[in-house]
C-alpha positions as CSV (number, residue, x, y, z in Angstrom):
1,X,-2.1,5.0,-23.1
2,X,-1.4,7.0,-19.9
3,X,-0.4,4.7,-17.1
4,X,-0.7,7.5,-14.5
5,X,-4.5,7.4,-15.2
6,X,-4.4,3.7,-14.2
7,X,-2.4,4.4,-11.1
8,X,-4.9,7.0,-10.0
9,X,-7.8,4.7,-10.5
10,X,-6.4,2.3,-8.0
11,X,-7.0,4.8,-5.2
12,X,-10.6,5.9,-6.0
13,X,-12.3,2.5,-6.1
14,X,-14.4,3.1,-3.0
15,X,-16.7,5.6,-4.5
16,X,-19.7,4.4,-6.6
17,X,-19.2,7.1,-9.2
18,X,-15.6,6.0,-9.6
19,X,-16.7,2.4,-10.1
20,X,-19.0,3.5,-12.9
21,X,-16.2,5.4,-14.5
22,X,-14.0,2.3,-14.3
23,X,-16.5,0.2,-16.1
24,X,-16.9,2.8,-18.9
25,X,-13.3,3.7,-19.3
26,X,-12.0,2.0,-22.5
27,X,-8.3,1.4,-22.7
28,X,-8.0,-0.9,-25.7
29,X,-10.1,-2.5,-28.4
30,X,-9.2,-5.9,-30.0
31,X,-11.3,-6.5,-33.1
32,X,-14.7,-5.7,-31.6
33,X,-13.9,-6.6,-28.0
34,X,-13.5,-3.8,-25.5
35,X,-11.0,-3.8,-22.6
36,X,-11.9,-1.4,-19.8
37,X,-10.0,0.2,-17.0
38,X,-12.0,-1.9,-14.6
39,X,-10.9,-5.1,-16.3
40,X,-7.3,-4.1,-16.1
41,X,-7.6,-3.2,-12.4
42,X,-9.5,-6.5,-11.7
43,X,-6.9,-8.6,-13.6
44,X,-4.0,-6.8,-11.9
45,X,-5.5,-6.9,-8.3
46,X,-3.6,-9.9,-7.0
47,X,-0.2,-8.6,-8.2
48,X,-1.0,-5.1,-6.8
49,X,-2.0,-6.5,-3.5
50,X,1.4,-8.3,-3.4
51,X,3.2,-5.0,-4.1
52,X,1.3,-3.3,-1.3
53,X,2.7,-5.8,1.2
54,X,6.2,-5.2,-0.1
55,X,6.4,-1.5,-0.8
56,X,5.0,1.7,0.7
57,X,2.2,2.9,-1.6
58,X,3.7,6.4,-1.9
59,X,7.2,5.3,-2.7
60,X,8.8,5.7,-6.1
61,X,9.5,1.9,-6.2
62,X,5.8,1.1,-5.7
63,X,4.7,3.5,-8.5
64,X,7.3,2.0,-10.8
65,X,6.3,-1.5,-10.0
66,X,2.6,-0.6,-10.3
67,X,3.1,0.9,-13.7
68,X,4.8,-2.3,-14.8
69,X,2.1,-4.5,-13.4
70,X,-0.6,-2.5,-15.2
71,X,1.2,-2.4,-18.5
72,X,1.7,-6.2,-18.3
73,X,-1.9,-6.8,-17.3
74,X,-3.2,-4.8,-20.2
75,X,-0.9,-6.7,-22.6
76,X,-2.1,-10.0,-21.2
77,X,-5.7,-9.0,-21.6
78,X,-5.1,-7.9,-25.2
79,X,-3.4,-11.3,-25.8
80,X,-6.4,-13.1,-24.4
81,X,-8.7,-11.2,-26.7
82,X,-6.5,-12.0,-29.7
83,X,-6.6,-15.7,-28.8
84,X,-10.4,-15.6,-28.3
85,X,-10.8,-13.9,-31.7
86,X,-8.6,-16.7,-33.3
87,X,-10.8,-19.3,-31.5
88,X,-13.9,-17.8,-33.0
89,X,-12.6,-17.3,-36.5
90,X,-10.8,-20.7,-36.7
91,X,-14.1,-22.5,-36.2
92,X,-13.4,-24.0,-32.8
93,X,-16.4,-24.9,-30.6
94,X,-16.9,-25.2,-26.8
95,X,-20.2,-26.7,-25.9
96,X,-22.2,-24.8,-23.2
97,X,-22.4,-28.0,-21.2
98,X,-18.6,-28.1,-21.0
99,X,-18.6,-24.6,-19.7
100,X,-21.2,-25.5,-17.1
101,X,-18.9,-28.3,-15.9
102,X,-16.0,-25.9,-15.7
103,X,-18.0,-23.3,-13.8
104,X,-19.2,-25.9,-11.3
105,X,-15.7,-27.2,-10.8
106,X,-14.4,-23.7,-10.2
107,X,-17.2,-23.0,-7.6
108,X,-16.4,-26.2,-5.7
109,X,-12.6,-25.7,-5.7
110,X,-12.5,-21.9,-4.9
111,X,-15.8,-21.0,-3.2
112,X,-17.3,-24.2,-1.8
113,X,-20.9,-23.4,-2.9
114,X,-22.9,-21.1,-5.2
115,X,-24.1,-18.9,-2.3
116,X,-20.5,-18.0,-1.4
117,X,-19.7,-17.3,-5.0
118,X,-22.6,-14.9,-5.4
119,X,-21.7,-13.0,-2.3
120,X,-18.1,-12.7,-3.6
121,X,-19.2,-11.6,-7.0
122,X,-21.6,-9.0,-5.5
123,X,-18.8,-7.6,-3.4
124,X,-16.6,-7.3,-6.5
125,X,-19.3,-5.8,-8.6
126,X,-19.3,-8.7,-11.0
127,X,-22.2,-10.7,-12.4
128,X,-22.5,-14.5,-12.7
129,X,-22.5,-14.2,-16.5
130,X,-19.2,-12.3,-16.3
131,X,-17.8,-15.0,-14.0
132,X,-19.0,-17.7,-16.5
133,X,-17.4,-15.8,-19.4
134,X,-14.1,-15.5,-17.5
135,X,-14.0,-19.2,-16.8
136,X,-14.7,-20.0,-20.5
137,X,-12.2,-17.5,-21.8
138,X,-9.5,-18.7,-19.4
139,X,-10.0,-22.3,-20.5
140,X,-9.8,-21.3,-24.2
141,X,-6.7,-19.3,-23.7
142,X,-4.9,-22.0,-21.7
143,X,-5.9,-24.7,-24.2
144,X,-4.8,-22.8,-27.3
145,X,-1.5,-21.7,-25.6
146,X,-0.9,-25.3,-24.8
147,X,-1.6,-26.4,-28.4
148,X,0.2,-23.6,-30.2
149,X,3.1,-23.1,-27.9
150,X,3.8,-25.7,-25.2
151,X,3.2,-28.7,-27.4
152,X,5.6,-27.2,-30.0
153,X,8.5,-26.9,-27.7
154,X,11.4,-29.3,-28.5
155,X,14.7,-29.3,-26.7
156,X,17.3,-31.8,-28.0
157,X,20.2,-33.3,-26.2
158,X,22.5,-31.5,-28.6
159,X,21.0,-28.1,-27.7
160,X,21.6,-28.9,-24.0
161,X,25.2,-29.8,-24.6
162,X,25.7,-26.7,-26.7
163,X,24.3,-24.5,-24.0
164,X,26.5,-26.2,-21.4
165,X,29.7,-25.6,-23.3
166,X,28.8,-22.0,-24.0
167,X,27.8,-21.3,-20.3
168,X,30.3,-23.3,-18.4
169,X,31.1,-20.4,-16.2
170,X,27.5,-20.3,-15.0
171,X,27.9,-23.8,-13.5
172,X,31.1,-23.1,-11.6
173,X,30.9,-24.1,-7.9
174,X,33.3,-22.8,-5.3
175,X,34.9,-24.9,-2.5
176,X,32.2,-26.9,-0.7
177,X,31.7,-28.8,2.5
178,X,29.1,-31.5,3.2
179,X,27.7,-30.2,6.4
180,X,25.6,-31.1,9.4
181,X,24.8,-28.5,12.0
182,X,23.2,-28.3,15.5
183,X,21.7,-24.9,16.4
184,X,20.7,-23.9,19.9
185,X,19.0,-20.5,20.0
186,X,19.6,-17.9,22.7
187,X,16.8,-16.2,24.6
188,X,19.1,-13.1,24.9
189,X,22.7,-12.3,23.9
190,X,23.9,-12.9,27.4
191,X,22.0,-16.2,27.7
192,X,24.4,-18.9,29.1
193,X,22.0,-21.8,29.1
194,X,22.4,-22.3,25.3
195,X,26.2,-22.4,25.7
196,X,26.0,-24.9,28.5
197,X,23.6,-27.2,26.5
198,X,25.8,-26.9,23.5
199,X,28.9,-28.0,25.5
200,X,26.9,-30.9,27.0
201,X,25.9,-32.0,23.5
202,X,29.4,-31.6,22.1
203,X,30.8,-33.8,24.9
204,X,28.3,-36.5,24.1
205,X,29.3,-36.4,20.4
206,X,33.0,-36.5,21.2
207,X,32.3,-39.5,23.4
208,X,30.8,-41.4,20.4
209,X,27.2,-40.2,20.1
210,X,25.8,-39.9,16.6
211,X,25.9,-36.3,15.4
212,X,22.7,-36.8,13.4
213,X,20.9,-38.3,16.4
214,X,22.0,-35.4,18.6
215,X,20.8,-32.9,16.0
216,X,17.5,-34.6,15.6
217,X,17.0,-34.6,19.4
218,X,18.4,-31.2,20.4
219,X,18.8,-28.9,17.4
220,X,16.5,-25.9,17.0
221,X,17.6,-25.3,13.4
222,X,15.5,-25.7,10.2
223,X,17.2,-29.0,9.4
224,X,16.4,-30.7,12.8
225,X,14.2,-33.4,11.2
226,X,17.0,-34.3,8.8
227,X,19.6,-34.8,11.5
228,X,21.0,-31.3,10.9
229,X,21.9,-32.1,7.4
230,X,22.7,-29.2,5.1
231,X,24.2,-31.1,2.2
232,X,26.9,-29.6,0.1
233,X,27.3,-25.8,0.7
234,X,29.6,-23.0,-0.4
235,X,31.1,-20.4,1.9
236,X,28.5,-17.8,0.7
237,X,25.6,-19.9,2.2
238,X,26.9,-19.5,5.7
239,X,27.4,-16.5,8.0
240,X,31.0,-15.4,8.1
241,X,32.0,-16.9,11.5
242,X,30.3,-20.2,10.6
243,X,31.9,-20.4,7.2
244,X,35.4,-19.7,8.7
245,X,35.0,-22.6,11.1
246,X,33.4,-25.0,8.7
247,X,36.0,-24.6,6.0
248,X,38.8,-25.0,8.5
249,X,37.6,-28.5,9.4
250,X,38.8,-31.7,7.6
251,X,36.3,-34.4,6.5
252,X,35.0,-36.2,9.6
253,X,35.9,-33.4,12.1
254,X,33.4,-31.8,14.5
255,X,33.8,-28.1,15.4
256,X,34.0,-26.6,18.9
257,X,30.9,-24.7,20.0
258,X,30.6,-21.5,18.0
259,X,28.9,-18.8,19.9
260,X,27.2,-15.8,18.3
261,X,24.9,-13.2,19.9
262,X,21.8,-15.1,18.9
263,X,22.7,-18.8,19.0
264,X,25.3,-21.5,19.6
265,X,26.4,-23.9,16.8
266,X,28.1,-27.2,16.4
267,X,29.1,-28.4,13.0
268,X,30.2,-31.7,11.5
269,X,32.0,-31.7,8.1
270,X,31.2,-35.0,6.4
271,X,33.1,-34.3,3.2
272,X,35.0,-31.6,1.2
273,X,35.4,-30.9,-2.5
274,X,37.4,-28.2,-4.2
275,X,36.0,-25.6,-6.6
276,X,34.8,-27.2,-9.9
277,X,32.5,-26.9,-12.8
278,X,29.4,-28.9,-12.1
279,X,29.2,-31.9,-14.6
280,X,26.6,-31.9,-17.4
281,X,24.8,-34.8,-15.8
282,X,24.1,-32.8,-12.7
283,X,22.8,-29.7,-14.5
284,X,21.0,-31.3,-17.5
285,X,17.5,-30.8,-16.2
286,X,18.4,-27.2,-15.1
287,X,19.6,-26.4,-18.6
288,X,16.6,-28.1,-20.2
289,X,14.2,-26.0,-18.1
290,X,16.1,-22.8,-19.2
291,X,15.9,-23.7,-22.8
292,X,12.3,-24.7,-22.6
293,X,11.5,-21.3,-21.0
294,X,13.4,-19.5,-23.7
295,X,11.7,-21.4,-26.5
296,X,8.3,-20.9,-24.9
297,X,8.9,-17.1,-24.8
298,X,10.0,-17.2,-28.5
299,X,7.1,-19.2,-29.7
300,X,4.6,-17.2,-27.7
301,X,5.9,-13.9,-29.1
302,X,5.9,-15.4,-32.6
303,X,2.3,-16.6,-32.3
304,X,0.9,-13.5,-30.7
305,X,2.7,-11.2,-33.2
306,X,1.1,-13.2,-36.0
307,X,-2.3,-12.7,-34.4
308,X,-1.7,-9.0,-34.1
309,X,-0.9,-8.7,-37.8
310,X,-4.3,-10.1,-38.7
311,X,-6.5,-8.5,-36.0
312,X,-7.4,-4.9,-35.3
313,X,-5.8,-3.6,-32.0
314,X,-6.0,-0.1,-30.7
315,X,-4.9,1.4,-27.4
316,X,-6.3,4.6,-25.8
């Protein structure tokens, strides 16, 4: 399988002759099912579009990422055909009426009506029958992955505790402060209005006004609606000058106005806690998610490998 051939195909799709070549270009066979270059390109399109917004198309990084996307897309299409072959040979059935309902639901949720669907399919060079087949195949793949993989995942409390003890360093937290912050943006680096407003707000706070209320009224930061609350944060979360000021405060203290080229800040430290290892109770769900993900990957590989051993697969 030559990935450079796939890469080239992404840049010749506008010509009708190239489209015909894409449809006919076979890149893999699974049992009797054929996977074409066009199918790989179509499957990979969303991920490729995302790459295009992040990297220059002529950059080495883009080419490297594109190759990875195409390789992964082909592998996923092969896996889908393996699963569909298993569905057929294991005696499963999916009534046409059920597929009709799925198709209608997909049309309503993604296209609104059949007219819009048909226009979209025409623009993509896809038929209604291909669309219907894709809906059916996606459902079968999802259902069997759920049955053969997701429903088999078991993570015990003992496994979670074992993981925690073996990875305690991963749950180390540095010194933290519980922080509220008021942010007043500057129109320009020499803007003095923001500083004057910040000093006015600070005077009201020192006179007894609620910091949270002042933040909710005046702050222009992302946490305005929450009264400027940031929760527990480590030094690395804050820019250097803010971290220096915040970690110099004691619990209950309010900072002076901190001026930077782009904004003025006022901070309240509501609490402090030293570096520590986060307790198991605080990270249990995080560990469980990690273990479930690992077990899912293991079970999926085990199942797909077993299907490959009993099914003809060839790459071109």
